[in-house]
C-alpha positions as CSV (number, residue, x, y, z in Angstrom):
1,X,109.6,49.4,115.6
2,X,109.3,46.9,112.4
3,X,111.4,45.5,109.6
4,X,111.1,46.2,106.0
5,X,108.0,44.3,104.7
6,X,107.3,43.2,101.0
7,X,104.8,45.9,99.5
8,X,101.4,44.8,98.9
9,X,98.8,46.6,96.9
10,X,96.1,48.1,99.0
11,X,93.4,46.3,97.2
12,X,94.6,42.9,98.3
13,X,96.2,44.1,101.5
14,X,93.7,42.4,103.9
15,X,93.4,39.2,101.5
16,X,97.2,38.7,101.8
17,X,97.8,40.3,105.1
18,X,100.6,40.7,107.6
19,X,101.9,38.7,110.3
20,X,99.7,39.1,113.3
21,X,102.0,40.7,115.4
22,X,103.0,43.2,113.0
23,X,102.7,46.8,114.5
24,X,100.4,48.8,112.2
25,X,100.3,52.1,114.4
26,X,100.6,53.5,117.7
27,X,97.3,55.3,118.6
28,X,99.0,57.4,121.5
29,X,98.6,54.5,124.1
30,X,99.7,51.1,122.5
31,X,100.7,49.5,119.4
32,X,97.9,48.2,117.5
33,X,98.9,44.7,116.0
34,X,97.7,43.6,112.6
35,X,95.3,41.0,114.1
36,X,93.4,43.9,115.8
37,X,93.6,46.1,113.1
38,X,92.3,43.5,110.7
39,X,89.5,42.4,113.0
40,X,88.3,46.2,113.2
41,X,88.1,46.7,109.6
42,X,86.4,43.4,109.0
43,X,83.7,44.3,111.4
44,X,83.1,47.8,110.0
45,X,83.0,46.2,106.8
46,X,80.4,43.9,107.6
47,X,78.4,46.9,109.1
48,X,78.8,48.8,105.9
49,X,77.6,46.0,103.7
50,X,74.6,45.5,105.4
51,X,73.6,49.2,104.8
52,X,72.0,50.2,101.5
53,X,73.6,53.7,101.2
54,X,76.6,53.5,98.7
55,X,78.3,56.8,99.7
56,X,79.7,57.6,103.3
57,X,81.3,60.6,104.9
58,X,84.5,60.2,106.7
59,X,83.3,62.9,109.2
60,X,85.7,62.6,112.0
61,X,88.9,63.9,113.1
62,X,90.0,60.6,114.8
63,X,92.7,59.2,112.5
64,X,92.7,55.4,113.9
65,X,89.0,55.4,113.3
66,X,89.4,57.0,109.7
67,X,92.1,54.4,109.0
68,X,89.8,51.7,109.9
69,X,86.9,53.4,108.0
70,X,88.4,54.2,104.7
71,X,89.3,50.6,104.2
72,X,86.1,49.0,105.4
73,X,84.1,51.0,103.0
74,X,86.3,50.2,100.1
75,X,86.3,46.5,101.0
76,X,82.3,46.8,101.4
77,X,81.8,48.0,97.8
78,X,81.1,51.5,99.3
79,X,82.1,54.9,98.2
80,X,84.3,57.0,100.7
81,X,83.9,60.8,100.7
82,X,86.9,62.7,102.5
83,X,86.0,66.0,103.4
84,X,88.9,68.8,103.2
85,X,88.0,69.6,106.8
86,X,85.3,69.0,109.5
87,X,84.2,72.4,109.9
88,X,80.3,72.5,110.2
89,X,79.8,74.8,107.1
90,X,81.8,72.8,105.2
91,X,79.9,69.3,106.3
92,X,76.6,71.1,105.7
93,X,77.4,72.3,102.3
94,X,78.3,68.6,101.2
95,X,75.2,67.4,103.0
96,X,73.0,69.9,101.0
97,X,74.8,68.9,97.7
98,X,73.9,65.3,98.3
99,X,77.4,64.4,98.1
100,X,77.1,61.5,100.7
101,X,74.1,59.2,101.8
102,X,75.2,58.6,105.6
103,X,78.1,59.6,107.9
104,X,80.5,56.8,109.2
105,X,80.0,57.9,112.8
106,X,76.4,56.6,112.0
107,X,77.2,53.0,111.7
108,X,77.6,50.4,114.2
109,X,80.0,47.7,113.7
110,X,78.5,44.4,113.1
111,X,79.1,41.5,115.9
112,X,79.2,38.8,113.6
113,X,79.2,38.5,109.6
114,X,82.1,37.7,107.2
115,X,84.8,35.7,108.3
116,X,87.5,37.2,105.6
117,X,88.1,40.1,103.7
118,X,88.7,39.1,99.9
119,X,90.8,41.3,97.5
120,X,88.8,43.9,95.5
121,X,88.8,45.7,92.2
122,X,91.0,48.9,92.5
123,X,89.5,50.5,89.4
124,X,86.0,50.2,91.0
125,X,87.0,51.4,94.7
126,X,86.5,55.1,94.8
127,X,87.5,57.9,97.4
128,X,86.1,61.5,96.7
129,X,88.6,64.3,97.7
130,X,87.5,67.9,97.7
131,X,89.4,70.9,96.8
132,X,88.5,74.8,95.9
133,X,87.8,74.7,92.3
134,X,88.5,78.2,90.1
135,X,84.7,78.9,89.7
136,X,84.1,79.3,93.0
137,X,82.6,76.2,94.1
138,X,84.2,73.2,95.9
139,X,85.2,70.8,93.3
140,X,84.8,67.1,93.7
141,X,87.8,65.0,92.7
142,X,87.1,61.4,92.5
143,X,90.1,58.8,93.0
144,X,90.4,55.2,92.5
145,X,92.3,52.9,94.7
146,X,94.2,51.9,91.7
147,X,95.6,55.5,91.3
148,X,96.6,55.8,94.8
149,X,98.4,52.4,94.3
150,X,100.3,53.7,91.4
151,X,101.6,56.6,93.4
152,X,102.4,54.5,96.1
153,X,104.8,52.2,94.3
154,X,106.5,55.6,92.5
155,X,107.0,56.8,96.4
156,X,108.4,53.4,97.3
157,X,110.8,53.3,94.2
158,X,111.8,57.0,94.7
159,X,112.5,56.8,98.5
160,X,111.8,53.4,99.8
161,X,115.5,52.0,100.0
162,X,116.2,55.2,102.3
163,X,113.4,55.0,104.3
164,X,114.0,51.2,105.1
165,X,112.4,50.1,108.0
166,X,111.5,53.7,109.7
167,X,108.3,54.5,111.3
168,X,106.1,57.5,109.9
169,X,105.7,60.2,112.3
170,X,103.8,63.5,111.2
171,X,102.5,67.0,112.3
172,X,100.2,67.1,109.0
173,X,96.5,66.0,109.0
174,X,95.1,63.1,107.1
175,X,92.0,64.9,105.2
176,X,93.9,65.5,102.1
177,X,95.8,63.8,99.3
178,X,99.4,64.3,101.1
179,X,98.0,62.9,104.3
180,X,96.3,60.2,103.1
181,X,99.5,58.8,101.0
182,X,102.2,59.6,103.3
183,X,100.7,58.9,106.5
184,X,98.1,55.9,105.6
185,X,98.4,54.4,102.2
186,X,102.2,54.3,101.5
187,X,103.1,52.8,105.3
188,X,100.6,50.4,105.2
189,X,101.6,49.1,101.7
190,X,105.0,49.1,102.2
191,X,104.7,47.5,105.8
192,X,106.1,50.7,108.0
193,X,104.6,51.4,111.3
194,X,102.9,54.7,111.5
195,X,102.0,57.4,114.4
196,X,98.4,57.7,114.4
197,X,99.0,60.5,116.8
198,X,99.3,64.1,114.9
199,X,102.1,66.1,117.0
200,X,100.3,69.4,117.7
201,X,103.1,71.0,119.2
202,X,107.2,70.8,119.2
203,X,107.1,69.2,122.4
204,X,105.0,66.4,121.3
205,X,107.0,65.7,117.8
206,X,110.1,65.8,120.1
207,X,108.6,63.0,122.2
208,X,107.4,61.0,119.4
209,X,110.6,61.0,117.5
210,X,112.3,59.7,120.6
211,X,109.8,56.9,121.1
212,X,110.1,55.7,117.6
213,X,113.8,56.4,117.3
214,X,114.2,55.4,113.7
215,X,111.2,57.7,111.8
216,X,110.5,59.6,109.2
217,X,108.6,62.9,109.5
218,X,105.7,64.0,107.6
219,X,105.1,67.8,107.9
220,X,104.3,71.0,105.9
221,X,105.9,74.1,104.9
222,X,104.2,76.4,107.6
223,X,104.8,73.8,110.6
224,X,108.6,73.4,109.3
225,X,109.0,77.2,108.8
226,X,107.9,77.8,112.4
227,X,109.6,75.0,114.2
228,X,113.0,76.7,114.5
229,X,111.3,79.7,116.1
230,X,109.6,77.6,118.8
231,X,112.3,75.1,119.7
232,X,116.0,74.7,119.2
233,X,116.6,72.3,116.4
234,X,119.5,70.6,117.9
235,X,117.4,69.4,121.0
236,X,116.1,66.8,118.8
237,X,117.7,63.1,119.3
238,X,117.1,61.3,117.3
239,X,116.6,63.6,114.5
240,X,114.2,62.0,111.5
241,X,116.3,60.3,108.8
242,X,113.9,61.8,106.2
243,X,111.9,64.8,106.1
244,X,108.9,65.2,103.6
245,X,106.8,68.6,103.1
246,X,104.0,69.0,100.6
247,X,101.2,72.0,100.2
248,X,103.3,74.9,98.9
249,X,107.2,75.8,98.7
250,X,109.4,75.7,101.6
251,X,111.6,79.0,101.7
252,X,115.0,78.0,100.9
253,X,116.4,79.8,104.0
254,X,114.5,77.3,106.2
255,X,115.3,74.3,104.0
256,X,119.1,75.4,104.5
257,X,118.5,75.6,108.4
258,X,117.3,72.2,108.4
259,X,120.1,71.0,106.3
260,X,122.7,73.0,108.6
261,X,121.3,71.6,111.7
262,X,119.9,68.1,111.0
263,X,121.9,67.1,108.0
264,X,119.3,66.8,105.5
265,X,117.1,69.1,103.6
266,X,113.1,68.4,103.6
267,X,112.1,66.5,100.4
268,X,109.5,68.6,99.2
269,X,106.7,67.4,96.9
270,X,104.8,69.5,94.2
271,X,101.6,68.4,92.8
272,X,98.0,68.9,93.6
273,X,95.0,66.7,94.8
274,X,93.6,66.5,91.0
275,X,97.3,65.4,89.5
276,X,98.9,63.7,92.4
277,X,102.8,64.4,92.9
278,X,104.5,65.5,90.1
279,X,108.0,66.7,91.2
280,X,110.4,66.9,94.1
281,X,113.4,68.7,95.1
282,X,115.9,69.2,98.2
283,X,117.1,72.6,98.7
284,X,120.4,72.3,100.0
285,X,121.7,75.6,99.1
286,X,123.7,74.3,96.2
287,X,123.1,75.9,92.8
288,X,120.1,74.4,90.9
289,X,118.5,72.8,94.3
290,X,115.7,74.9,94.2
291,X,114.5,73.3,90.9
292,X,112.1,70.6,90.6
293,X,112.7,66.9,89.3
294,X,109.7,65.1,87.8
295,X,109.0,61.8,89.5
296,X,110.0,58.5,87.2
297,X,107.4,57.8,84.6
298,X,106.3,61.8,84.7
299,X,106.6,64.0,81.7
300,X,106.5,68.0,82.1
301,X,106.5,70.3,79.1
302,X,106.0,73.8,78.9
303,X,103.2,75.4,76.9
304,X,103.0,78.7,74.8
305,X,101.4,80.5,77.7
306,X,104.1,79.3,80.3
307,X,101.8,76.8,81.7
308,X,102.9,73.3,83.2
309,X,101.4,70.5,80.7
310,X,101.7,67.1,82.6
311,X,101.7,63.7,81.3
312,X,101.2,61.3,84.1
313,X,100.2,57.5,85.0
314,X,97.8,58.9,87.5
315,X,95.8,60.3,84.8
316,X,95.8,58.0,82.2
317,X,98.9,59.4,80.4
318,X,96.7,61.9,78.8
319,X,98.4,65.3,78.7
320,X,96.7,67.9,81.2
321,X,97.5,71.7,81.0
322,X,97.8,73.2,84.8
323,X,97.2,76.7,86.1
324,X,100.8,76.8,87.2
325,X,103.4,78.9,85.4
326,X,106.8,77.1,84.9
327,X,110.5,77.8,83.4
328,X,111.4,74.2,81.8
329,X,115.0,73.8,82.0
330,X,116.8,71.6,79.3
331,X,117.8,68.6,81.8
332,X,114.0,68.2,82.2
333,X,113.8,70.0,85.7
334,X,111.7,73.2,86.1
335,X,111.2,76.3,88.3
336,X,107.9,77.3,89.7
337,X,106.5,80.6,88.5
338,X,103.1,80.6,90.8
339,X,99.5,80.3,89.8
340,X,97.7,81.3,86.5
341,X,94.2,81.1,87.8
342,X,92.6,82.8,91.0
343,X,93.2,79.8,93.3
344,X,95.8,81.2,96.2
345,X,97.8,78.9,98.7
346,X,97.8,80.6,102.1
347,X,99.9,78.5,104.7
348,X,99.8,75.2,102.3
349,X,95.8,75.9,102.3
350,X,94.1,76.4,98.6
351,X,91.5,78.8,98.7
352,X,89.2,79.8,95.9
353,X,88.9,83.6,95.6
354,X,85.8,83.7,93.8
355,X,84.1,81.3,96.1
356,X,85.0,83.5,99.2
357,X,84.0,86.4,97.3
358,X,80.6,84.6,96.6
359,X,80.3,83.9,100.3
360,X,80.9,87.6,101.3
361,X,78.3,88.9,98.8
362,X,75.8,86.4,100.7
363,X,76.2,88.4,103.8
364,X,73.7,91.1,105.0
365,X,74.5,94.2,103.4
366,X,77.4,93.4,101.1
367,X,76.9,94.5,97.5
368,X,80.1,93.6,96.0
369,X,83.3,91.7,97.3
370,X,86.8,91.5,96.1
371,X,89.4,89.4,97.6
372,X,93.4,89.8,96.8
373,X,96.5,87.8,97.9
374,X,98.7,90.1,99.9
375,X,102.6,89.5,99.9
376,X,104.5,90.2,102.9
377,X,106.5,88.3,105.8
378,X,103.4,86.2,106.1
379,X,101.3,85.7,102.8
380,X,97.8,86.6,103.6
381,X,94.3,87.9,102.0
382,X,92.8,91.4,101.8
383,X,89.1,91.7,101.3
384,X,87.3,94.8,99.8
385,X,83.6,95.2,100.6
386,X,81.0,97.5,99.1
387,X,78.1,97.8,101.6
388,X,74.9,99.0,101.0
389,X,73.1,102.3,103.2
390,X,72.5,99.9,105.9
391,X,75.8,98.1,106.0
392,X,77.4,102.0,105.8
393,X,75.4,102.8,109.1
394,X,76.3,99.7,110.7
395,X,79.9,100.5,110.2
396,X,79.8,104.1,111.3
397,X,77.3,103.4,114.3
398,X,79.2,100.1,115.5
399,X,83.0,100.7,114.0
400,X,85.2,98.6,111.8
401,X,86.2,96.3,114.4
402,X,82.8,95.0,115.4
403,X,82.0,94.7,111.5
404,X,84.9,92.9,110.9
405,X,84.7,90.5,113.9
406,X,81.2,89.5,112.6
407,X,82.7,88.9,109.1
408,X,85.1,86.8,110.6
409,X,82.9,84.6,112.5
410,X,80.6,84.3,109.5
411,X,83.5,83.2,107.3
412,X,84.6,80.7,110.2
413,X,81.8,78.5,109.3
414,X,83.6,77.7,106.2
415,X,87.0,78.4,106.2
416,X,90.1,77.8,108.5
417,X,91.4,80.6,110.6
418,X,94.4,81.3,108.3
419,X,92.4,81.7,105.2
420,X,90.2,84.6,106.7
421,X,91.5,87.8,105.3
422,X,93.7,89.6,107.6
423,X,92.8,93.0,106.1
424,X,89.6,94.5,105.4
425,X,88.6,97.5,103.3
426,X,85.1,99.3,102.6
427,X,85.6,101.5,99.7
428,X,82.5,103.4,98.0
429,X,83.5,100.9,94.9
430,X,85.7,98.3,93.9
431,X,88.8,100.0,91.9
432,X,88.8,98.9,88.4
433,X,91.8,99.1,85.8
434,X,92.2,100.7,82.7
435,X,89.9,98.1,80.7
436,X,87.2,98.4,83.5
437,X,87.8,94.9,85.2
438,X,88.7,94.2,88.6
439,X,92.3,92.9,89.0
440,X,94.9,92.3,91.8
441,X,96.7,95.3,90.6
442,X,93.8,97.6,91.0
443,X,92.7,96.5,94.3
444,X,96.2,96.2,96.1
445,X,96.4,100.1,96.3
446,X,93.7,99.7,98.9
447,X,95.8,97.9,101.0
448,X,99.4,99.6,100.8
449,X,99.5,100.6,104.3
450,X,98.4,97.2,106.0
451,X,101.8,96.6,107.9
452,X,100.8,98.3,111.3
453,X,97.8,96.1,111.5
454,X,99.4,92.8,110.7
455,X,102.3,93.1,112.9
456,X,101.6,95.7,115.6
457,X,99.3,95.1,118.6
458,X,96.1,97.3,119.3
459,X,96.8,100.1,121.8
460,X,93.8,100.3,124.0
461,X,95.2,102.6,126.6
462,X,98.1,104.6,127.3
463,X,98.8,105.7,131.1
464,X,101.8,108.0,131.7
465,X,103.6,108.3,134.9
466,X,102.8,111.8,136.3
467,X,106.4,112.1,138.0
468,X,108.3,111.5,134.7
469,X,108.2,111.9,131.3
470,X,110.2,108.6,130.5
471,X,107.8,106.0,131.8
472,X,104.6,104.8,130.3
473,X,102.2,101.7,130.5
474,X,100.3,100.5,127.4
475,X,97.6,98.3,127.5
476,X,97.9,96.1,124.4
477,X,95.5,93.6,122.8
478,X,97.4,90.9,121.1
479,X,95.0,89.3,118.7
480,X,95.1,86.2,116.5
481,X,95.0,87.8,113.1
482,X,98.8,89.3,114.0
483,X,101.1,87.8,111.2
484,X,103.5,86.1,113.9
485,X,100.5,83.7,114.9
486,X,100.0,82.2,111.2
487,X,101.4,78.8,110.1
488,X,101.9,77.6,113.9
489,X,101.2,73.7,114.9
490,X,97.6,73.4,116.1
491,X,98.1,74.0,119.7
492,X,101.0,75.8,119.9
493,X,100.8,79.7,118.3
494,X,102.9,81.8,120.5
495,X,104.4,85.3,120.1
496,X,108.0,84.9,119.5
497,X,110.4,86.5,122.3
498,X,112.1,88.7,119.7
499,X,108.8,90.2,118.7
500,X,108.1,91.1,122.2
501,X,111.7,92.8,122.0
502,X,111.0,94.5,118.7
503,X,107.6,95.9,120.1
504,X,109.3,97.5,123.3
505,X,111.9,98.9,121.0
506,X,109.2,100.6,118.7
507,X,107.0,101.9,121.0
508,X,110.1,103.4,123.0
509,X,110.8,105.2,119.9
510,X,107.5,106.5,119.5
511,X,106.8,108.0,122.9
512,X,110.4,108.6,124.2
513,X,113.6,110.6,122.5
514,X,115.5,107.2,122.1
515,X,118.6,107.8,120.2
516,X,121.8,105.9,119.1
517,X,121.7,102.2,117.5
518,X,121.2,99.1,119.4
519,X,124.2,97.8,121.3
520,X,123.2,95.0,123.7
521,X,120.3,93.4,125.2
522,X,120.3,92.5,128.9
523,X,118.8,90.5,131.7
524,X,116.1,89.2,129.3
525,X,113.5,86.6,131.0
526,X,110.7,85.1,129.0
527,X,108.5,83.6,132.0
528,X,105.2,82.5,130.3
529,X,104.1,81.9,126.8
530,X,102.1,84.9,125.0
531,X,99.2,83.5,123.4
532,X,96.7,85.0,120.9
533,X,93.9,86.9,122.1
534,X,94.9,88.3,125.6
535,X,95.1,91.8,127.1
536,X,98.8,92.7,128.2
537,X,100.0,95.8,130.3
538,X,103.7,96.7,128.6
539,X,105.7,99.1,131.0
540,X,108.5,101.1,129.2
541,X,111.1,103.0,131.2
542,X,113.6,105.0,129.3
543,X,116.8,106.0,131.1
544,X,118.3,108.7,128.7
545,X,121.8,109.0,131.1
546,X,122.6,105.4,130.4
547,X,120.8,104.9,127.3
548,X,119.0,102.0,128.5
549,X,115.1,101.1,127.9
550,X,113.4,98.6,130.6
551,X,110.5,96.8,129.5
552,X,108.1,94.2,130.9
553,X,105.0,92.4,129.7
554,X,102.4,91.5,132.3
555,X,98.7,91.2,133.0
556,X,96.7,91.0,136.2
557,X,97.8,87.5,137.1
558,X,101.4,87.0,136.1
559,X,104.4,88.6,134.4
560,X,105.3,87.2,130.8
561,X,108.6,88.8,130.1
562,X,111.0,91.7,131.0
563,X,114.5,92.8,129.9
564,X,116.7,95.9,129.0
565,X,117.7,96.8,125.7
566,X,120.9,99.3,125.8
567,X,121.6,101.7,122.9
568,X,124.8,103.0,121.7
569,X,126.4,105.8,119.4
570,X,127.2,103.1,116.9
571,X,126.6,99.3,116.3
572,X,128.4,96.9,117.9
573,X,131.5,95.4,116.0
């Protein structure tokens, strides 16, 4: 939709400007041209300049308004505060800490005032980002516009020629350094149109890519991992010319699938809010493609403890030791070996385990809390809580489910759903290691038998057909805590069809004398999407003579799926 434009530093973007008809972004209804964008920033900047407050919170999820406000604040000489999310607890904590003096939603654009936006000092223009600190408190990360400009120039040098005039389409939010850079600052500086609509489900992504035709995709590992399960990748036309991913490692098998179907592997960016981008990789399946290559101008070394030691222009070229373990290769690339501190990443979201433990200890009747990362098909958290006498009485009288639901609602004030522990234990005391200290290894034993709760629904009722032993109806609760719902697009959490078949077979083997190995799947129909937090009836009928299992999922309103699984004496050739 736009040709390649010269790169303009962000601090002089509005002083130098673009042609009036340059398409800055699409807001979902129409293209917003440069003249209109400039005027909106000018009016908002004038309004902020007339106010005495110096630090302002960007408190909305409206990306077009965010784009206006962040530049209006900087050009008005104000400090922009970008929260990690807009959850009530997060905004309340920032307010109580004095992080900001006013909210952008409180400002009224000026009708008249300044007629022109002049260049500003990039070293004096500050944007505060927030991330989880290892001490248990959210950590403020102040960034200057100059730091963002330096990173933009590195990105353009690395990939600008390949991106060309492509527009930017995204499934990733803007309230973190990756979203800010790839969705807003880089496109604006390089003169590429960006889509202000965040693609919240695969159908929308398909539509937006088709609308722009020539586009690059900004996404995340969790969303890219789920996309092939939700939609056939071959149905996308055109496909994005480049795919970016950041926030955590993308599984090699997923990267290989995109490489096979779309002809290109996602370009993964390794870094953090504190450091900015450090390195990149594209896992094509070839030997060594899982290793990370540092960006130009960035030097990576390995300390005696195995930690990554970074020297970066974003950090003033001062050596900075990180909490990431690496294996440095002779050619300067490196392999990532995980974290050294107690900060975990769950579906690209970073969470401080001490912070969560502190919050849990503030909950009524919780004496002690320990949170541990758990591996498996979907990475998740486990929480072990020691309760006082009243808490143990509540647990006995109200039941585990009621207590856990209450704890989940409490944490939801400050944590996104994917970060809330999926597994809960209530021991008499927190287990200690041989040195008398809490460790992940000492805690993991509490969660050894967790798979049933993570991967199977809760069976509320069993109803057998009185006329036969080979038919049963199960009432099941399909809850959001199931692992299969983790990492979905925000508005598209669904239960995969293959899981529905797997459940039918699992329960059939529990209730019937099912023998033989899987031979075929027949007459399968998926009639409606199974979403989180609904109750279904699973009807199972086993025919011993034909070695066939019929299954059907339904509720009082409609049928969701049905089919037949046939078993044989041996697996099909």
